[in-house]
N, C-alpha and C positions, 0 to 999 in steps of 0.2 A: 643435394650434390653442389657443395658450394664451388664456384669456378676459381681454377688457380689464378694467382696473380698476373702471371703472362697473358691469360685471356683478358682478364679484366681490362689490362692496360690497351690491349689491341682494340677491345669493344669500347673502352672507356665507360666500364661498367661495373658494377658490385658483386653481383651474384645471380644464380638463376633460383626462384621462388615456385612454392604451392602456396594457394590462398585459402582461407577459411573465415567463415561469417561468424561474428562475435555472439555470445550470449548472454544472457541475465545471469548467469550461475558461473562464471567466468571465474574459474579457480586461480587465484595470483601463485605462479609457480615459482617467481623468483627470479633472478639473472644467472644462477647457474648451479651445480649441484653439489657445492662445497659440502654439505651435511655428510654427503657418502664416504669422505674421506677423513673427516675431522671429528665428527660425533658419532661414527657407526653407521651402518647401513640404512636406517631407518630415517625417512623425511621427519623433522622435529614435529610439526603440526599433528600427525597422527598421535602423538600422545596426550596431547589435548583434547581431542576429539572422543579418544576412548577414556579420559580421566574418570569419568561418571559410572563407568560399568558398561559402556555401549561397545559395540563391534564397528569394524569398517571393512570395505573390500580392499584388498591391496595385490599388486602385483610384484612378485618377488624374483628378482634376477640372480641366477648364482655363475658361479664360475663355469661350471660344468653340470651337463645333465645330470651325471652321477652325484651330484650335491641337491637334487630336487627331493628326493624322498626326505630326507634329513630336515628340509625346510619345510615340507609339507606337515611334518608332526607339530607346527607351533598353531595350527588352525583347522579350519575345514575346506577343503579343497573346492573349489566352484568350478574352475577352469583349467584343463590341461593343454599342453601345445605339443605337436608332432615331431618338432625340429628344434625348437628353441630352448635353451637354460633359463625356463619359466615358468612359473605356476601362479594363478590367481586365488588367494584365500580369503576366508573370512576370519578375521581375527580379533581378539581383545587385546585390553593393555598388556596381559602376561604375554600373549603371544608375540607382541610386538618386542618385549623385551627380549624374548628368546631369540627372536630373529635378530635383534641387533648386536647378539653375542656368539651368534651361529656361526663356525667357519664355514668358508665358500659363500655366503651371501653376499652379492654385491651392491644391490640397491633395493628398497621398500619403498615403494610410492603409492599413493592411492589409487584406486581405478576409477578415475574421473569420469564422469558422465558430462560430454560437452554437445554443443549445438551443430547443426549444418551451418556451417559458414557461407537479330544475329545477321541479319544480313549485312547491317552497318558494321558490324565488330569484324566480321570475316574479310569484308574488303578492307577494312583497315590494317588489318596485318599480312594482306597480299594473298590471301586465301583463293581471290578469284584467279589469280596469276598463276597460283599453283593448280587449281582444277584445270583452267586453259591448257597448261601443260600436260595434262593428264594422271597429275599427281593426287591422288585422293586419299592414300592411304590403304589402297586395295591389297589384300593378302595378310593385313595385321589385326590386332585386335587392341581396346583400350578396355581396361576393367574399372568400373564405377563402383567405389566403395561409397555408399551413400544411403539414402532413404528407400531403395528399390526403384525399378523401371517401370513405365506403364508400358509393359511388352508388345501390346496391340497397337499402341500408338502409330497412326499412317507415319509420321516423321521418323519412326524407328522401326516400322514393321519389318518384320522377317531378317532385323539386324543381331538381336540378342542371340548369342552363341553358345553361352552358359549361364546358370543362375545358381546362387547361393544364399544362404542366410545365416547369420550369427546374431543373436538377438538375445538379452538377458532377460530372465524371469526372476525380480528378486522382490519379494514382498517388503522387506526391510527398506529398501529405497522406493518403494512404490512404482517398482518398473515392471512391466509386462511385454511379453514376445509380441514381435512385429512380424513373425515368420507366419505365412498362411496357415499353418496347420497348428499355430500355437506353442511349436516346442521351442527349445535354445538353438536348436540347430536344424535347418532342413537344406536339402541339395537338390538339384534337377530343375526341370522345367517347372515355372510357376512359382518357385521359392522365392524369387526376390521380386514379384509382380508387385509394383504399387496400387494396383486396383483390386486387389486380393486381400482377404483377411481382414486384420485390426485396421491395417492402413485406409481400407476402403471406408472406413467409418469416421476417420478424423479429417476430411476435407483437405483444404490446402496444406496441410501439415506435412505429408508426404509427397509433394509435388518436387522438393527440391533436387531428387535423385534423377527424374525425368528431365527436368531443365538443364541439369548438367549433363548427363546423356546426349542429349540434342545438340549442344555446344560443341560437344567434342565430335560427334559423328552422325547427325542428324542428315536427311537426305531429303529434302523437298520436292524431288522431282514429280510433278504430274500431281501434287499434292496441293489442293485448293486451300488457299489462306495460308500456307505454310512459308516460314524462310525459306530462302533459295537453297541453303545448305548449312549445314555446321563445317567445322575445319576439315574434317576427314571423312567423307561421305561414302567412300568406299570401305573403312575399316569396321569390323566388326565389334558386339559390345559385349563385355562380361559383367553384368550386372549381379553386386553383391551388397545385400540390406545388413547394416551394422549396426541400426539404430532400434530404440526400444520406447515403448510408450510409458511416458511417467505422469501420473497424477497426483504429484505431489508440488503444492506451492513451494516447498522448500528446494526444489531441484528448479522448477519452471519460472518461478517469480511469482510474487503475489496476484493472483486472480489470473494466473496463465496457464493453468493446468486445464486439461490434459496437453501435454507437449511431447516432441520426440527429440530424444538425446542419446547419444552414442558413448557406450563404455570403451576405455580404451583396450580391455579384453575383448571385446569385440572384434575391434580395428585390427588387432595382431590376429587373430581368428582368419578374418577376411583377407589380410595379406597373405598369410601360412596358404590360404587356397589358391590366392593366385600364383605363388611359389610353385605349388602342386601342379597347377595346370601348364604353367610354363616349361616345367620339366617331363611332363606328358606330350608336348609338342605344340601345345597352342601358341600362337607367334604374339603372345601380351609383349608390349611394346611399354606401355606408362599404366600406372596404379594410380588412377585420380581419387584425392582425398579432400575436397573441400568442406573441410569441418575443422575443429581445434579450439585451442582454449590457452590462457595464460599470457604472462609477459616475459619473453626471453630476449636477452641483449647480448649472450654469446650460446655458443653451440651447447647443447642438453645431451651430453654424452652418456648420462645415465638414463635417458628415457626407454621405459621398455619396448618401445617400437623400434628402435633403433637397428636391432641384430637383424629382424626379417629386413628392413628396409636395406642395411646392407647386402643381406643374402639376395636379394630380388636384384639390387646393384649387380653382382657379381653375374648375375644370370643373363643381363642384358635388359633389364626391366625398371625402368627409372618411377620413383614414386612421387608423382606431382601434388604438391601439398598446397593450399591456400595460406596467405600469409595472416589474416585474420582483419578485421573490421574496425579495431579501436580506435584509429588512426595515429597509433604509436610512431615516433618519427624515427626511434632508434631501436625498435624491438619488432618482435613476430610473434605469434601462438607457435604451441605446440600441437602436431609433430614437425610444422615447418622449422622448427630450431635443429632438427637432427642434421647433420652435416651432409649425410650422404642422400638425404632429399632434396628436390627442385622446389622451391620455395618461390610463389608469384605473387606479386601485388597488382592492383587495379589501377588503371588510366581510363579517361573519358576519350571520346571519339577524336579530340584535339589533343592529344598527348598530355594533358594536364594530369596530376594526380587527382584521382576520386579522393573525396573529402575523407572517405571512412579508412581509406586503406593503412595497413600496417607497413613499414619501409624501415630501411637500414641496412648495416652491414652484413645481416644473414640473408638478404632477400639476394634471390639469383635473377629473376626477371620480371617485367611488368608484362600484362595483356589487358586489353580492353574489359571491363567489368562494370559499367556504368550503363544502365537502361538497356540490357541484353534481352531481346527477344528469342523465346525458344520453346520447347513443347513441354506441357503439363498435362496431368491425368485430364481425362474426359475428352481426349481428342483435340485439344484446344491448345492455345499458346498465350505466352503471358510474357511480360518484362519485369526481370529483376535485376538487383543490384548486389555487388559484393566480390570480395575476392574469390568467393566460391565461383563466380562467372568467369573470372579471369584463368583460374587454374585449367579448366578444361580447354580452352584456347590452346595451352601448351602441350596438354596430353594429346589433343587431336594433331597439333603440328608435329610432334614427335613420329607419330604414325604414317603422316605424308612424309617426312624424312626417311623414315626407314624404307618406304617403296623407292623413294629417290634415289636412294644411297644404300644399297642392300648389304654391301660388305662392309659399312663402317660400325663401329661399336657404339654404343649407348652414350658412352662419355664423350665421343668425337660429335653425335648428333646434338646434345645439349649445348655443347660448346659452341657449335655451328649456329644454333639460336642466338648466343650471346653475341657473337662476333659480326654477325649481319645484320643485328637488331639497331633499331633507332635509339640514341643514348638519349636518357631523360635525368636531367641533372635537378637536385633539390638538396636542400641543407644535409652535410655531412656524407653524401655518397652520390654517385650515378650510377643508374642502374637501367640494363636495355631493355626498350619495349619490342618483342619479337616482330620479325617482319617476314613471314614465311615466303612471300613471293621472292626475297632476295636469296633466302637461306637455301631453295631447291635448284639455284641455278649458281650458287656460290662456288662449288667446286667441282672439278671435272669427275665423275662417276667412273669407278674403275669396272673394267668390263665384267658382264653378269656371267659368271659359272655356276649354274645350279649343280647340286649333288645329284648323281646318278643314283635312281630309286634302287635299292635291294631288289634282288630277283631270284626267283625260285625255279625258272628255267633257263639255262644258257645256251643258246645256239651258235655252232660255227658252220656256215652254209660253202666254206671256200672247198672246192676241189682239190684232193691231194693223191695223186698218182701213188699207186702202191706198186713198188718194182719186183718183179720177179727175181725170186730166189736164184743166187745166192744176195741179193742187193739189201743194202742197211733197212731196217725197220723205216716206215713212214710215220710221222706225227701230226697230230694237229692239237693245238692248246685253246684252252678258254680259261679266263679268269675269273675268279669267284670274289666277290668283296662284300662286307656288310653283314656276312653270317657269322655269329658268335658261336664261339668254342669249336669243338670238332665237329666232322661231317657226320650224318645221322647213319643209323645202322642200314636205313632202307633208301639210302641213295640210289638213282637210276640213272643207266646211261642208254640212249637212243642212238642207234647206229643205222645208216642207210649206205651201205656200199654195193656198187655193180663187181663182178667178179666171174672169169671163166670158171673158176673151181674153188670154191667157198671152203670144201675141206682144208686146202692147204691153208688157210689163214690162223694165225695166232693172234688174240686179240686182248690187249690189256689196257687199264686205267691207271695212270701213275699219279700219284698224290702229290700236292706241293711240296713233300718232303722225300719225294723220291720212292716211297712205296708202291710196289707193283700190284695189282688186283687182278687176276685173271678173268676174263670175261669169256673168252672163246679158245678152247685149245684145239690143235690141228685134229683132224678125223678124217682119214682117208677113204671113209664109206660114206661120207656125207658129200655127194655128188652134184649138189644143187649149185647154182650160181650166185644169186644175189643173196645179201644179207640185210633184211629189214627187221629188227628186232630191239626189245627193251631187255637190259641186264641189270637185275639187282644186286647191289655191291653193299658189303658191310664194311663201310671206311671209318666207324666211329675212333678207330685209334689215331687217324689223322685229323690236321686241323682243316677246317673248312675253307679259310681265305687263302687264297693264292692261286697259282695256275696249276689246272690240271690239264693232262694230257692224254688224247687218246692214242695207243701206239699199236701199229698194225704191221705184223711181219709175216711174208710169205715164205713159208717153208720147204717149197717144192718149186723146181723150175718147170717152166712149160706155161705158165699161166700168169695172168696180169689182171690189173683191177684197178678202183676208183673209188675213193670216200666223197660221197656227194653232200653228205650233212650229217653231223652227230649233236645231242643235245645231251645236257647234264642236269638232271631234274631233281631239286631238292624238296622233299615233302615239307609240309609245314611243321615247324619245330613247337607249335602252341598246340597242346593237347591235354587233356586230363583223362587218365587211364585208370584211376581208381574207381571201382564199382559203388555207386552210392544209393542207399534205399530212398525211394518216393513215398513221403509220408501220405496216409490216407486222409483226404481232405484237408491236406496241408500243401505246403510248397517246398520243394528243394532248391536250394541255391547252391550252383556250384561256379567256382572261380578258376580263370586262366588268366596267368600275367603276361602280358606281351610287352616286349621291349624290342629296340632297334629298327622299329618301323617309322620312318620320318613322317611327320607331320598327320593328315588325316588317314581315317581306314578307307576300305576298299568299296567298289560298288560294280559287280558284287562281289562283297564278302561271301566265303565259302564256309559255312556252319554246319558240321557233320556232328548228327547225333544218333547214337547207339542206345536205344531203349527196349527193356524188355518188360512188357506188362499184362495184367488181368484182362485190362479193357483200354485200349490205346484212345478211344473216342473220349474217356474221361479226361484226358490229359491236354493241358495247353502248354505252349513252351514259348518262352520271351527271351530274347537276349537283351541284355543291359550293357552299354559301353561305358569307360572309364568316366566320361562327362555325363553320365546319368541319362544316355538317350536311349529308348526303349524300341525295340521291332519285335512285332508278333511273327512268330516262326509258324507256329501251328495252333489255329482254335480250336475250341472243343467240337468234337464230332460224334461220329455213331461207329467207328472202325471197332472191329472184334479185338480181343486179345490176340498177343502173338508180340513178335518183333518188329519195332520201329527203327529202321536203319536208312537216313535218308540225308541227304545234303541240301540244305537251302541256300538259296542266292540272295543276299539281302544287300540294299543300297544304303550303306552306311558312310558314305563319302562326307556327311557332316559330322561324324564322330571323330575324335583322337584316337588313334592308333594304341600309342602307348599306354600303359595302366592296366588296371583290373579290369577283365569282361566278366560278367556272371552271366550263366544259362539256370532262368527259374523254370523248374518244371511243377506245374500245380495241378494236383488229383483234386477233380470236383465233387468225387463222390465217394462211398464207403463200398466194399464189396469185394474190392481187387486191389491187388498189390504190385509192386514191380520195382525196378531199379534202373538206374542211369549207368549205363556199363560204359560209357566214356564218351567224350566229344571235343572237338576239335575246331579250330579257326585257321583258315587259309586265306592269305592276301596273294593274289593270281599277280604275278608280276613276269613277263615274258622279255628276254633280251636276246638280240644278235649282234655279236663281236665280229662278224665278217667286216672287213675292212673292204669297201667297194670305190672303185675310180669314179668322178662324177665327170664323165667326157665333156669336152667343151661345146657349147651351144647344142646339148643333147640333155638325156635324164638318164637316171638309174634308179631301181628299186632295191629295197631291202626287206625281208619279211621275218615273221616268225608265227607260228600256230599255237592257239588256243584250244584245248579240247578235254571235254569231261568237266565242263564248269556247269555250274546251277544258277540260273537267273538271268537276267538281261542287263544291256549296258546302262550307264547314268548320265548324268551330267558332266560329271567331273572326271571322266578318264584322262591320266594323264601319261603323257607321249614326251619321252626323253630322247633329245636328237644332239648327238655329237658331229659336227662336220668342220673340216677344214678346208679353205679355199682360198685363192689369189683374190678374189674380189666377192664378199658375201653379199654384197648387193643385188650380184646377178642370180642369187639362188631362190627359187620359189618352191616351196616344201607342203606336201601335203599326206593327210593320212588316209590310206584307202582302208575300209571297213570290210568286214567278211560279206558283207550284201553287195558290194561294189561302190557304195557312197564314198564321196570325195569331200574331205574336211581340210579346209586352208590352215596351215600351221602358221607358215612365214609367207609374206608377199614379199617380192622383189622391190629391192628400191633401196632398202637399209640393213644392217648398216654398211655404209660405203666404205668400208676398210677390207684389208685383209686380214687372215688369221683365223681362230677358232672361233665355233659358236657350240658352246654346251648349255642346253635350255629345255626348261619342263614347260612344255604346253598343255593347257586344259581342253578338252573336246567335249563336245556335249554329244553322245550317243545313245540318247536316251531312248530305250525299249529296243533298240538292235540287237540281233544275236551276238553273241559274244564268242562262241565256238567257231573257229575256222580262221583262214589267212588274214593276219594284219599286215597291210604293207606301209613302208614308207616309200614315197616317191620324190625323189629332189632333182628340180629342172634347173638347168644351167640356160638362161635365157639370153646371154650376151656372148660374145666373141672376147678370145684372148686369154682365157683363164680357165684355170681346171682346179680339182681337189679331190676330196675324199668324203666319204661317209664312213666314221669311225665307230658308231655305237648308236642302237636303236632299241629303245625299251617302251613296252607297253604295260603301264600298270593300272590296273582296274582299281 
């Protein structure tokens, strides 16, 4: 992401940079992609490499994904991509000639393997001041594309949120996978652990990623011998292994094998995984690539990584790249030459250029990179030098700024690092060294306004008088938002009405488009008084989102009544209703796609399974989340045959909500068969939209009721509060759980302003009952001001 000229002038800086460590097998890429337009799309040196009958790995970029099938005819397909107009092939000279003349082929470049390129350093950039201000990167994540991460290291313990590995096996290159299971691709827990698989046998060769992760987001609190902290100790880590083990001195250098190097194709697969996680709801702010090679003096527009780096930027993720350690005064390595990347060079603690750092017009930022102490495998710490160490300072800084300025775009945060940085002048350019302490206080943040969670039960407790006939109908509205498409066939309206003669009443549910669905018709023989009932409604012809109204008409005089509360209940839209056979001594995998649920999943997530089987005890049920977390629902047992129709409550608050969830049903023995008749996922969320006054120097309460849930409370219950008040500093807000326990959400004192508070609070209700009345209590502790509670949501 090369910073605009107006920012450079303001900051007296040239650009923002990502850094990489140099390698012995550094491939000279040149100053620009002239070959792509002058002599055809194939990089000319590739013809020389294949002249004597050899083959080469190449990354082929096409105009459109529809051109990929034709391009792939030129060689053996090695790697395909989920979203990009790109394919990795093994080709000979004839294949290169074919690609050079194929319509739709944009560029053909070698799939080059390249090498990976705290206390004092974090203080130097003002990290201590940011930490003192409470800005730690909490609620964000930083992706580390590197040699894996020692996930159990105490400096990083409990911080690795997701893992994946993309590591090439290619005998022709002497390359073997570093994924713990030895395959080209592994995802889920343990897949990027630098202390597992082949990495565990390579000594310090796989230590780089752990060191980088510690700089970006390590936390030394309570850890003996550790640095105080990385730049963003509150951020989560997404660990992605993109390196392979090489046993050839042709790539490692004379006498240097074995070594670890990263193919461009693996880096692109890793970046695609970051893109998928971001789209699925993981708040990744930066993808750190402390790696690279080549010498670029101008932007590398045909680099095959450019498209996915551009895509990530559009999704609010900065790709932070090390500039390289060759000491070039006017050039950087690839992929730091990509215009949309943030390229970082290295300085010493006294703001001198590190002797090894690349620099020049393509550089975006400087950060400390000399003698940086951070975590390494083996639960220890070591000092390392390189632009590899500078880049994660920037990645961590972006996580801190995302917390400080949640409404700012990633472009704004990158520019803020430049404009608030300390200018470092050198021959030919001036580039800012980041100052996070200044950046976190540089602009007045916009008022926080959290998005209201999507709710599956919406209440209105406002009392409404029902006039005696022939009066006009009484109405009570609720508003539904965030529900995709039309309403379900099994929508339910719950109604609580007191009336002296309920037989007189006509009840209707009116959709957002004005369609009236009858709930109850008048019945003179119905001589009871109150109505406390649930009414099922097939409202599938009406859109879900919008204002729904309960309409109540008294059809005969002489009686009156009152609506005390009503609720609209939307059942889960996430279900699999097709019956599927469970294989004997095998595993059935059934999938459900979830969308429209912001952030993480629920606790307790409701998992309903309907199974018929000859021996229920032979079955084990496991739920797997979109980010590969597994939850045991049912172990093997001794139950007899029959029907298993059960709802399980699972604490899935560490898993992302959006994406594909799978239910795995394993039959451990022969002799019995059965089928999964269907299953569903429920994300419990209860909302009360009754507007209630907050009396001066007094309190009010608003409530909602959960019922029929399985499981217990988690440490990450979400409570959304929307209040308006003439002085928000007077308000103290508690959540009251069904067991009567009080949980402080907001203390009085801040913010000392009038206005609107729309905020999601996270509450620890571990193991508390979830069914029952949940109440929001709002106390006004000062005189002279009033306000209202506008909305209250409990999201499990």
